[in-house]
C-alpha positions as CSV (number, residue, x, y, z in Angstrom):
1,M,62.7,23.4,-173.6
2,L,60.6,22.4,-176.7
3,E,57.0,23.4,-177.3
4,I,54.9,20.4,-178.5
5,P,51.9,21.2,-180.7
6,T,49.0,19.0,-179.6
7,E,45.5,18.2,-181.0
8,K,44.0,17.4,-177.7
9,I,45.0,17.1,-174.0
10,V,43.1,15.2,-171.3
11,W,44.2,16.1,-167.7
12,S,42.6,13.9,-165.1
13,G,42.7,12.6,-161.5
14,Q,40.8,10.7,-158.8
15,R,40.5,10.9,-155.0
16,F,42.9,8.6,-153.2
17,Q,44.4,7.3,-156.4
18,A,47.5,9.4,-156.0
19,A,48.9,10.7,-159.3
20,R,47.3,13.0,-161.8
21,K,48.0,12.4,-165.5
22,I,48.1,13.9,-168.9
23,E,47.0,12.1,-172.1
24,A,48.2,14.1,-175.1
25,T,47.6,13.6,-178.8
26,I,50.5,15.2,-180.6
27,F,49.7,17.1,-183.8
28,Y,50.8,15.2,-186.9
29,D,51.0,16.7,-190.4
30,K,50.8,13.9,-193.1
31,S,52.4,16.3,-195.6
32,G,55.7,16.0,-193.8
33,Y,56.0,19.8,-193.5
34,H,55.8,19.6,-189.7
35,N,57.8,17.0,-187.8
36,P,56.8,16.8,-184.2
37,P,59.7,16.7,-181.6
38,Q,60.7,13.3,-180.4
39,V,59.2,12.5,-177.0
40,I,60.4,9.4,-175.2
41,E,59.8,7.7,-171.8
42,G,61.4,9.6,-169.0
43,N,61.0,13.0,-170.6
44,T,59.5,15.7,-168.4
45,V,56.5,17.5,-169.8
46,L,54.8,20.7,-168.6
47,F,51.2,21.8,-169.4
48,K,50.2,25.4,-169.1
49,W,46.7,26.8,-169.5
50,K,46.3,30.5,-169.9
51,G,49.8,31.0,-168.7
52,V,49.5,29.0,-165.5
53,E,51.3,25.7,-165.0
54,K,48.7,23.0,-164.2
55,F,50.8,19.9,-164.6
56,R,54.4,18.7,-164.6
57,G,55.2,15.1,-165.0
58,T,57.1,12.2,-166.6
59,V,56.3,10.5,-169.8
60,M,55.6,6.8,-169.0
61,D,53.7,5.6,-172.0
62,R,53.7,6.4,-175.7
63,S,52.2,5.0,-178.8
64,R,52.0,5.6,-182.5
65,S,49.2,4.3,-184.8
66,K,49.5,3.2,-188.4
67,S,48.1,6.5,-189.5
68,G,51.0,8.2,-187.7
69,M,49.0,9.5,-184.7
70,I,51.3,9.9,-181.7
71,S,50.0,9.7,-178.2
72,I,51.8,10.1,-174.8
73,V,50.7,9.5,-171.2
74,A,52.6,11.4,-168.5
75,F,52.1,11.2,-164.7
76,D,53.0,13.6,-162.0
77,L,55.5,12.7,-159.1
78,L,52.9,10.8,-157.1
79,Q,53.0,8.0,-159.6
80,Y,56.4,7.1,-158.1
81,F,54.5,6.6,-154.8
82,L,52.3,4.0,-156.6
83,L,54.9,2.2,-158.6
84,N,57.4,1.8,-155.7
85,K,56.8,-0.5,-152.8
86,E,58.7,-1.0,-149.5
87,L,58.8,-3.0,-146.3
88,Y,59.5,-0.7,-143.4
89,G,58.6,-3.1,-140.6
90,S,57.9,-1.1,-137.4
91,S,60.4,1.6,-138.1
92,L,57.6,4.2,-138.9
93,N,55.8,3.6,-135.5
94,G,55.7,6.8,-133.4
95,K,56.5,9.1,-136.4
96,R,54.4,12.0,-137.5
97,L,52.9,12.0,-141.0
98,N,55.3,14.6,-142.2
99,E,58.2,12.5,-140.9
100,V,56.9,9.4,-142.7
101,A,56.6,11.4,-146.0
102,L,60.1,12.9,-145.6
103,R,61.6,9.4,-145.0
104,I,59.9,8.0,-148.1
105,C,60.9,11.0,-150.3
106,K,64.6,10.6,-149.2
107,D,64.6,6.9,-149.6
108,F,63.3,7.1,-153.2
109,E,64.9,10.4,-154.2
110,I,61.6,12.2,-154.8
111,P,61.8,16.0,-154.8
112,H,59.6,17.6,-152.2
113,A,58.7,20.9,-150.6
114,A,59.1,21.6,-146.9
115,F,56.3,19.6,-145.1
116,P,54.3,21.2,-142.3
117,N,54.5,19.7,-138.8
118,T,51.4,17.4,-138.6
119,S,51.8,17.2,-134.8
120,H,50.2,13.8,-134.2
121,K,52.7,10.9,-133.6
122,I,51.2,7.8,-135.2
123,K,51.4,5.1,-132.6
124,T,51.4,2.1,-135.0
125,L,52.2,2.2,-138.7
126,L,53.3,-1.3,-139.3
127,V,54.6,-2.1,-142.8
128,D,55.5,-5.8,-142.6
129,T,54.4,-6.7,-146.1
130,E,55.4,-5.1,-149.4
131,T,53.3,-2.0,-149.6
132,A,52.9,0.8,-152.1
133,L,54.4,4.1,-150.8
134,Y,51.1,5.9,-151.4
135,D,49.2,3.3,-149.4
136,I,51.6,3.8,-146.4
137,L,51.0,7.6,-146.5
138,L,47.2,7.1,-146.9
139,R,47.1,5.0,-143.8
140,G,49.1,7.8,-142.1
141,M,46.7,10.5,-143.2
142,I,43.7,8.4,-142.0
143,Q,45.2,7.8,-138.6
144,T,46.2,11.5,-138.2
145,H,42.7,12.5,-139.1
146,K,41.2,10.1,-136.6
147,A,43.3,11.5,-133.8
148,T,43.3,15.2,-134.7
149,K,40.2,15.7,-137.0
150,K,42.7,17.4,-139.4
151,R,42.6,16.3,-143.0
152,Y,45.8,16.3,-145.0
153,A,46.3,15.8,-148.7
154,I,49.5,14.9,-150.6
155,Y,49.9,16.3,-154.1
156,S,52.5,17.2,-156.8
157,R,53.0,20.8,-157.9
158,L,55.7,22.5,-159.8
159,G,57.8,19.4,-159.7
160,K,57.7,18.8,-156.0
161,V,55.6,16.8,-153.6
162,H,53.6,18.8,-151.1
163,I,51.5,18.0,-148.0
164,N,48.8,20.5,-147.0
165,E,46.0,20.6,-144.5
166,L,42.6,20.7,-146.2
167,K,40.3,23.2,-144.6
168,K,36.7,23.9,-145.4
169,A,36.7,26.2,-148.4
170,D,34.9,29.5,-147.9
171,I,34.2,29.8,-151.6
172,Q,33.0,26.9,-153.8
173,W,32.7,26.9,-157.6
174,I,29.0,27.0,-158.6
175,L,27.9,24.6,-161.4
176,E,24.4,25.4,-162.7
177,F,22.5,23.6,-165.4
178,G,21.7,26.0,-168.2
179,Q,24.6,28.2,-167.3
180,N,28.0,26.5,-167.2
181,M,26.7,22.9,-166.8
182,I,26.1,21.3,-170.2
183,D,24.6,17.9,-169.2
184,Y,24.1,15.6,-166.1
185,N,23.2,12.1,-165.0
186,Y,21.9,11.9,-161.4
187,T,21.9,8.4,-159.9
188,T,20.3,7.1,-156.6
189,S,20.9,3.7,-155.2
190,I,20.5,1.5,-152.1
191,Q,22.9,-1.3,-153.3
192,E,25.5,-0.2,-150.8
193,T,23.0,0.9,-148.1
194,A,22.8,-0.7,-144.7
195,T,19.7,-0.6,-142.5
196,K,21.3,-2.9,-139.9
197,V,24.9,-3.2,-138.7
198,K,26.1,-6.2,-136.7
199,M,29.6,-6.3,-135.3
200,R,31.6,-8.9,-133.4
201,A,34.8,-8.5,-131.4
202,G,36.9,-10.7,-129.1
203,D,37.7,-14.4,-129.5
204,D,35.3,-17.3,-130.1
205,A,35.4,-18.2,-126.4
206,K,34.2,-14.7,-125.2
207,P,32.8,-12.8,-128.2
208,V,31.2,-9.4,-127.9
209,T,28.4,-8.8,-130.3
210,V,26.3,-5.7,-130.9
211,T,23.6,-4.8,-133.4
212,V,22.2,-1.4,-134.3
213,V,19.3,-0.7,-136.7
214,D,18.0,2.2,-138.8
215,D,14.3,1.6,-138.1
216,K,13.2,4.2,-140.7
217,G,15.4,2.7,-143.4
218,K,14.4,-0.9,-142.5
219,K,10.8,0.0,-142.9
220,Q,11.4,1.5,-146.3
221,F,14.1,-0.8,-147.7
222,G,13.9,-4.0,-145.6
223,V,16.9,-5.6,-143.8
224,L,20.2,-4.8,-145.4
225,Q,22.8,-6.0,-143.0
226,H,26.5,-4.9,-142.8
227,Y,28.4,-7.5,-140.8
228,E,31.9,-6.9,-139.6
229,K,34.3,-8.9,-137.4
230,V,36.5,-6.4,-135.5
231,S,40.1,-7.4,-134.9
232,E,40.7,-5.1,-131.9
233,K,39.7,-6.0,-128.4
234,M,36.7,-3.8,-127.6
235,N,34.1,-3.6,-124.8
236,E,30.4,-3.5,-125.7
237,A,30.1,0.3,-125.4
238,A,33.1,1.0,-127.7
239,L,31.9,-1.6,-130.2
240,K,28.4,-0.1,-130.2
241,A,29.8,3.3,-130.8
242,R,31.7,2.0,-133.8
243,A,28.6,0.2,-135.1
244,N,26.6,3.4,-134.9
245,K,29.3,5.3,-136.8
246,V,29.2,2.8,-139.6
247,L,25.4,2.8,-139.7
248,A,25.4,6.6,-139.9
249,E,27.7,6.3,-143.0
250,K,25.8,3.5,-144.7
251,K,22.2,4.4,-144.0
252,G,19.9,6.1,-146.5
253,T,19.9,6.4,-150.3
254,K,23.3,7.0,-151.9
255,R,23.5,9.7,-154.5
256,T,26.1,10.3,-157.3
257,L,26.0,12.9,-160.0
258,D,28.0,12.9,-163.3
259,I,28.2,16.2,-165.1
260,E,29.6,17.7,-168.2
261,S,30.4,21.4,-168.0
262,L,32.5,24.2,-169.3
263,G,36.0,23.8,-167.9
264,I,37.2,25.4,-164.7
265,A,40.9,24.5,-164.3
266,D,40.8,24.8,-160.5
267,V,38.2,22.1,-160.1
268,T,39.9,18.9,-159.3
269,S,39.3,15.7,-157.3
270,G,38.7,16.1,-153.6
271,L,37.4,19.6,-153.8
272,A,33.8,20.8,-153.2
273,V,31.4,22.3,-155.7
274,Y,28.0,23.8,-155.3
275,V,25.4,22.3,-157.7
276,K,22.2,23.9,-159.0
277,I,19.8,21.8,-161.1
278,A,16.3,23.3,-161.2
279,D,14.7,20.2,-162.8
280,L,15.8,18.0,-159.9
281,R,15.2,20.7,-157.3
282,L,18.8,20.1,-156.4
283,T,20.9,22.8,-154.7
284,R,23.6,21.5,-152.5
285,T,27.3,20.8,-152.1
286,F,29.0,17.8,-153.7
287,F,32.6,16.7,-153.7
288,V,34.6,15.8,-156.8
289,D,35.5,12.1,-156.9
290,T,37.0,12.0,-160.4
291,D,37.7,14.8,-162.8
292,S,38.7,14.8,-166.5
293,H,39.5,18.1,-168.2
294,T,39.7,18.1,-172.0
295,F,41.6,20.9,-173.8
296,S,41.4,21.3,-177.6
297,G,42.4,24.5,-179.2
298,S,40.8,27.3,-177.1
299,S,38.1,24.9,-175.9
300,H,38.1,23.6,-172.3
301,T,35.4,21.2,-171.0
302,M,35.3,19.0,-168.0
303,S,33.6,15.7,-166.9
304,L,33.1,15.3,-163.2
305,K,31.8,12.4,-161.0
306,L,30.4,14.0,-157.8
307,I,29.7,12.3,-154.5
308,E,28.0,13.4,-151.2
309,T,31.0,13.1,-148.8
310,N,34.7,13.4,-148.9
311,D,35.5,10.8,-146.3
312,Y,38.8,8.9,-146.2
313,P,38.4,5.2,-147.2
314,E,38.0,2.8,-144.3
315,V,41.1,0.7,-143.9
316,E,41.9,-2.0,-141.3
317,E,45.4,-1.6,-140.0
318,P,47.5,-4.8,-140.5
319,T,48.9,-6.3,-137.3
320,A,52.1,-8.3,-136.7
321,A,50.0,-11.5,-136.7
322,T,48.4,-10.9,-140.0
323,A,51.7,-9.7,-141.5
324,S,53.4,-13.0,-140.6
325,G,50.7,-15.1,-142.2
326,S,49.3,-16.8,-139.1
327,A,45.7,-16.4,-138.0
328,G,45.2,-12.8,-137.0
329,A,43.1,-9.7,-137.3
330,S,41.7,-10.7,-140.7
331,G,40.9,-14.2,-139.7
332,T,43.0,-15.6,-142.5
333,T,44.9,-18.8,-141.8
334,Q,47.7,-20.6,-143.6
335,A,46.7,-22.9,-146.4
336,T,46.5,-26.6,-145.9
337,G,45.3,-29.6,-148.0
338,K,43.8,-28.6,-151.4
339,A,44.0,-24.9,-150.5
340,A,47.8,-25.3,-150.1
341,E,47.9,-26.9,-153.6
342,V,45.9,-24.1,-155.1
343,V,48.0,-21.4,-153.6
344,K,51.3,-23.0,-154.5
345,A,50.2,-23.5,-158.1
346,A,48.9,-19.9,-158.4
347,K,52.1,-18.4,-157.0
348,S,54.2,-20.5,-159.4
349,Y,52.9,-18.5,-162.3
350,I,53.7,-15.0,-160.9
351,G,55.6,-13.1,-163.6
352,D,55.2,-15.8,-166.2
353,L,51.8,-15.0,-167.9
354,T,50.6,-12.5,-170.4
355,Y,47.1,-11.1,-170.2
356,K,44.7,-11.8,-173.1
357,Y,41.1,-10.9,-172.7
358,G,38.9,-14.1,-173.0
359,G,42.0,-16.2,-173.2
360,K,42.3,-19.6,-171.5
361,N,45.7,-20.9,-172.7
362,I,47.4,-20.6,-169.3
363,A,49.6,-23.6,-170.0
364,G,50.7,-21.8,-173.2
365,G,51.5,-18.6,-171.2
366,S,48.5,-16.4,-171.7
367,G,44.8,-15.9,-170.6
368,D,42.6,-13.7,-168.5
369,C,41.7,-13.6,-164.8
370,S,38.9,-16.3,-164.9
371,G,40.9,-18.5,-167.3
372,F,43.7,-18.4,-164.7
373,T,41.5,-19.3,-161.7
374,K,39.8,-22.1,-163.7
375,F,43.1,-23.5,-164.7
376,I,44.6,-23.4,-161.2
377,Y,41.6,-25.0,-159.5
378,Q,41.3,-27.7,-162.2
379,K,44.8,-28.9,-161.1
380,S,43.1,-29.8,-157.8
381,G,40.1,-31.4,-159.4
382,I,37.7,-28.5,-159.1
383,N,35.8,-27.1,-162.1
384,L,35.0,-23.4,-161.6
385,G,33.5,-22.9,-165.1
386,D,34.3,-20.2,-167.6
387,G,34.1,-16.5,-166.9
388,T,33.6,-14.4,-163.7
389,A,29.8,-14.5,-164.2
390,N,29.9,-18.3,-163.6
391,Q,32.6,-18.4,-161.0
392,V,30.9,-15.9,-158.8
393,K,28.1,-18.4,-158.4
394,K,30.4,-21.2,-157.1
395,G,30.7,-22.0,-153.4
396,R,29.4,-19.6,-150.8
397,Q,30.1,-16.0,-149.9
398,I,31.9,-15.5,-146.6
399,A,32.7,-12.5,-144.5
400,T,35.9,-10.7,-145.5
401,S,37.3,-11.2,-142.0
402,E,36.9,-15.0,-142.4
403,A,38.9,-15.2,-145.7
404,Q,41.4,-18.1,-145.9
405,A,44.2,-18.9,-148.4
406,G,42.7,-20.7,-151.3
407,D,39.4,-18.7,-151.4
408,L,38.3,-16.7,-154.4
409,V,38.3,-12.9,-154.2
410,F,36.0,-11.0,-156.6
411,F,36.3,-7.4,-157.7
412,K,33.7,-5.0,-159.3
413,G,33.8,-2.0,-161.5
414,T,37.2,-2.6,-163.2
415,I,35.6,-2.6,-166.6
416,E,33.9,0.7,-167.0
417,E,31.3,-0.2,-169.7
418,R,29.9,-2.9,-167.4
419,G,29.0,-0.5,-164.7
420,P,30.4,0.2,-161.2
421,N,28.8,-2.9,-159.5
422,A,29.4,-5.6,-162.1
423,I,31.8,-8.4,-161.1
424,S,34.7,-8.0,-163.5
425,H,37.8,-9.6,-162.0
426,V,38.8,-12.6,-159.8
427,G,41.8,-13.7,-157.9
428,I,43.0,-16.4,-155.4
429,V,43.6,-15.5,-151.8
430,T,47.2,-16.3,-150.8
431,R,47.7,-14.8,-147.4
432,P,46.0,-12.1,-145.2
433,N,44.7,-9.3,-147.4
434,Y,46.5,-10.5,-150.5
435,C,45.8,-12.5,-153.6
436,V,47.2,-13.7,-156.9
437,S,45.4,-12.7,-160.1
438,L,46.1,-12.3,-163.8
439,G,45.4,-8.8,-164.9
440,S,46.5,-6.4,-167.7
441,S,50.0,-6.1,-166.2
442,G,50.5,-9.8,-165.9
443,C,50.2,-12.4,-163.1
444,K,51.0,-10.7,-159.8
445,E,50.4,-11.0,-156.1
446,H,48.6,-7.8,-154.8
447,G,46.5,-6.6,-151.9
448,Y,42.7,-6.7,-152.1
449,T,41.9,-4.5,-149.1
450,K,42.1,-0.7,-148.9
451,A,44.9,-1.1,-146.4
452,T,47.1,-3.1,-148.8
453,N,46.2,-1.7,-152.2
454,S,44.3,1.5,-152.9
455,Y,43.2,0.5,-156.4
456,W,42.1,-3.1,-155.8
457,G,40.7,-2.1,-152.4
458,K,38.4,0.4,-154.0
459,H,37.1,-2.3,-156.4
460,F,36.9,-5.2,-153.8
461,A,33.5,-7.0,-153.9
462,H,33.5,-10.1,-151.7
463,I,35.1,-13.5,-150.9
464,R,33.8,-16.9,-151.9
465,R,34.8,-20.3,-150.5
466,V,34.8,-23.2,-153.0
467,L,37.1,-25.6,-151.1
């Protein structure tokens, strides 16, 4: 085993985004006296801090600048759960979460520890479309939590995948401004708040509709409605209970807190911290959504994005109908007419384009997301205009449950400097919960809901119909 001298290491992770990663800048001596060891893709790297192993992973990216600066990016074992996809059909139905994880680890030769018996047999875990392994497990964790109220987490440690039950910690790390906290940015927002929730279930012939209202919030903020078309058959009482649960989650002002502090190596995403900021009169528990630890010499600092709750993301379980592409739980139907032309043209470019920010030369093999959608729609005689800022104004916004092949799907927050709510990516709906878009990794078909893609589902904004 070789020791690699580094100038800086950044160790980071995010809730429900699977793998943790290391970004390392390798020490380079221009005099030529010191030659760093050769590090290549596939090598295993270990990172220890104060004698304790914090990370073990595989080098997946490396770069070298003109000045000779060498950088590597390594991910832990959970990256294999993101990169690999599978279609299991109904073979996972009736299995426990630990049995699903064991099956996946064996199928993809991923080292793992002994998994605890998670008890609950998941009635339906249908995987009839190509799905990332992590997204399959996330759905399993969510269903297990709904049935048992037990929260499980999957993580990589010492070169093996583990599953553990998360229990309320008796001890939380305290972060106090003026002590170990260096700086903070406290944000409040009502952009994702709902003061009214309307839900509809059943078919068009016999619909069941309920509406629940946060009167206090409505008086303060006005009407902010969350509308949802529910795929399951539900009576009015059950539907109202579901609406009340959603309202409880969405009402009120949403708060986030970004902090810079002295590093605590045990503070990682998904864990709780207790925050004290006298200037804000703030003393309460937050949860770590994202963490980024920077190590340079003997210095260790961390940047944290904190949120109020540690809930699992909401996902809608795909059904056999949606998986087959016919009208189903999502309301999406097969493309016809111009929509069929658009979808066929979009899919014909899968794997054949290179991403270039601001580029519009799709015919020449490169461009960006809005250049791609403009080019595809122009083939059917429709001018979307340039850029997502223009395209998001076209047509009309529709409910996610009413999406049809050929619609535009927009995403937000994928370009950090624009902010978390700025529209920054666009694709073309191809089938239930899936779209084609041109991104940094090329032209691909991918999920846009949390049930089908954990990354894009997190950034999903809305659907627009232009046909």
